[in-house]
C-alpha positions in Angstrom: -15.0 2.8 -9.9 -13.9 0.3 -7.2 -10.7 -1.6 -7.8 -10.2 -5.3 -7.0 -6.8 -7.0 -6.8 -6.8 -10.8 -7.3 -4.0 -12.7 -5.7 -4.7 -16.2 -7.2 -2.3 -18.4 -9.1 -5.1 -20.5 -10.8 -5.6 -18.3 -13.9 -8.9 -20.1 -14.7 -10.4 -19.0 -11.4 -8.8 -15.5 -11.5 -10.0 -14.8 -15.0 -13.5 -16.0 -14.2 -13.7 -13.7 -11.2 -12.3 -10.8 -13.4 -14.9 -11.4 -16.1 -17.8 -11.5 -13.6 -16.5 -8.5 -11.6 -16.1 -6.4 -14.8 -19.7 -6.9 -15.6 -20.4 -5.1 -12.4 -18.1 -2.2 -13.4 -15.2 -3.1 -11.1 -11.7 -2.4 -12.2 -9.8 -5.7 -11.8 -6.1 -6.6 -11.7 -4.7 -10.1 -11.4 -1.3 -10.4 -9.8 1.4 -11.4 -12.3 4.5 -11.4 -10.1 3.9 -13.5 -7.0 7.4 -12.6 -5.7 6.4 -8.9 -5.7 2.8 -8.8 -4.5 3.3 -5.8 -2.2 4.7 -3.5 -5.0 1.8 -4.4 -7.4 -0.6 -3.8 -4.5 0.8 -0.3 -3.8 0.9 0.6 -7.5 -2.7 -0.5 -8.2 -4.2 0.9 -4.9 -7.1 -1.5 -4.8 -10.2 -1.0 -2.7 -10.4 -4.7 -1.9 -8.1 -7.8 -2.2 -9.1 -11.4 -3.0 -6.4 -13.7 -1.7 -5.8 -17.5 -2.0 -3.8 -19.3 0.7 -1.7 -21.5 -1.5 0.5 -19.3 -3.7 4.0 -19.5 -5.4 7.0 -18.4 -3.3 5.0 -17.1 -0.3 1.5 -18.1 0.9 -1.5 -15.9 1.4 -0.9 -15.5 5.1 2.5 -13.9 4.4 1.1 -11.4 1.9 -1.9 -10.7 4.1 0.4 -9.8 7.0 2.6 -7.6 4.7 -0.5 -5.7 3.4 -1.8 -5.3 6.9 1.5 -3.6 7.9 0.8 -0.8 5.5 -2.9 -0.7 4.8 -6.4 -1.4 6.2 -7.8 -2.4 2.8 -10.4 -5.2 3.0 -9.1 -8.7 2.3 -11.2 -11.7 1.4 -9.6 -15.1 1.4 -10.8 -17.5 -1.3 -9.5 -21.0 -0.7 -10.4 -24.7 -0.8 -8.4 -25.1 2.4 -11.6 -24.4 4.4 -10.9 -26.3 7.6 -11.6 -24.5 10.9 -7.9 -23.8 11.6 -7.2 -22.1 8.2 -10.3 -20.0 8.6 -9.2 -18.9 12.1 -5.7 -18.2 10.8 -6.9 -15.9 8.0 -9.0 -13.9 10.4 -6.1 -13.7 12.9 -3.8 -12.4 10.1 -6.2 -9.6 9.5 -8.6 -10.9 6.8 -12.2 -9.6 6.7 -13.9 -12.7 5.3 -13.3 -16.2 4.0 -15.1 -17.8 1.0 -14.6 -21.6 0.4 -13.9 -22.9 -3.1 -15.8 -23.8 -5.1 -18.1 -20.8 -4.7 -21.0 -19.2 -6.6 -19.8 -16.1 -8.5 -23.0 -14.2 -7.6 -22.4 -14.9 -3.9 -18.8 -13.7 -4.2 -19.9 -10.4 -5.9 -22.5 -9.9 -3.2 -20.0 -10.3 -0.4 -17.5 -8.0 -2.2 -20.2 -5.3 -2.5 -21.3 -5.7 1.1 -17.8 -5.4 2.4 -17.1 -2.3 0.2 -20.3 -0.7 1.5 -19.3 -1.3 5.1 -15.8 -0.1 4.5 -16.1 2.9 2.2 -19.3 4.4 3.5 -17.3 5.9 6.4 -13.6 5.7 5.4 -11.7 7.2 2.5 -9.5 5.2 0.1 -6.1 4.4 1.6 -3.3 5.7 -0.6 0.2 4.2 -0.6 3.3 5.5 -2.2 6.2 3.0 -2.7 9.8 3.3 -3.5 12.5 0.6 -3.2 10.5 -1.3 -0.6 9.6 1.7 1.5 5.8 2.4 1.8 4.4 5.8 2.7 0.9 5.6 4.0 -0.9 8.9 3.3 -3.7 7.9 5.6 -1.8 7.6 8.9 1.4 9.5 7.9 3.7 6.5 8.5 6.6 4.9 6.6 7.1 1.2 6.6 10.2 -0.6 5.5 11.1 -4.3 6.2 8.1 -4.5 8.5 9.4 -1.6 10.6 7.0 1.3 10.9 8.3 4.9 11.4 6.0 7.4 13.0 6.5 10.6 11.0 6.3 14.2 12.2 4.2 16.6 10.1 7.4 17.9 8.4 8.9 14.4 7.9 5.7 13.4 6.2 5.5 16.5 4.0 9.2 16.1 2.9 8.7 12.4 2.0 5.3 13.0 0.3 6.8 15.7 -1.9 10.0 13.7 -2.8 8.2 10.4 -3.4 5.5 12.0 -5.5 8.3 13.5 -7.6 10.7 10.5 -7.4 13.4 10.6 -10.0 13.1 14.4 -10.2 15.0 17.0 -8.2 12.8 19.0 -5.9 14.2 22.5 -5.2 14.8 23.7 -1.7 12.4 26.6 -2.4 9.6 24.2 -3.4 10.2 22.0 -0.3 10.1 25.1 2.0 6.9 26.2 0.4 5.4 22.8 1.0 6.5 22.7 4.6 5.7 26.2 5.8 3.1 27.4 3.2 4.2 31.0 3.5 6.0 33.6 1.5 7.7 34.9 4.7 11.4 34.3 4.7 12.5 31.0 6.3 16.1 30.4 7.2 17.3 27.7 4.7 19.2 26.0 7.6 15.8 25.1 9.1 15.1 22.9 6.0 18.5 21.3 6.3 17.9 20.5 9.9 14.5 18.9 9.1 15.9 16.8 6.2 18.9 15.6 8.3 16.6 14.6 11.2 14.5 12.6 8.8 17.5 11.0 7.3 18.6 9.7 10.7 15.1 8.1 11.1 15.5 6.5 7.7 19.0 5.3 8.5 17.8 3.6 11.7 15.5 1.3 9.7 18.0 0.5 6.9 17.1 3.2 4.4 20.5 4.7 4.0 21.0 7.3 1.2 17.2 7.2 0.6 17.3 11.0 0.1 20.1 12.4 -2.1 21.3 16.0 -2.1 21.8 17.9 -5.3 24.1 20.6 -3.9 22.9 24.1 -4.6 19.6 22.9 -6.0 17.6 20.6 -3.7 16.9 16.9 -3.0 15.9 13.8 -4.9 14.7 10.2 -4.4 15.9 8.0 -7.2 
């Protein structure tokens, strides 16, 4: 089932889209916290986003740019601000389409279906893990924090994926070593320590100090 995220503060329009989309078996979520769109985006993992320009706190351009920093998910702007400059702005910000209000619901659904076909016939769903404003992209193995993107090594990525998947839980050193090297052959524990410390330096450089905590004698935790 494809998932649609609606970023629209006019609840009348948002609920009308939701009702129509659900008749086509879409799973639909309407943003509730307009100060925290990116977190709701990462938790819901939509296949497509419908975005208005005029929103509380930050406008649609802002959130489009934030989403584009971590994801290639299709974005359609829906707005009554349909002058040429706004349309050009949305495309330059990374949007895939622009639909002017008022619009026909059937046309909107047809455009959503067409964009989904073009996107997901040849690409897999982009998966994002989020913790304290840090976004791990499992599609391109990068971590983004405060608009700064970190290119991760294979081991960096495996460590973060394991810890963020189990955030709030201690992951043992043995489990991490098995994830990293996928072997029963003895690996010097110091090798894991070196890898974790190298990753911590990268995280520190973008402001993520103490992102990974050590549980001495046991393992590591993200909390």
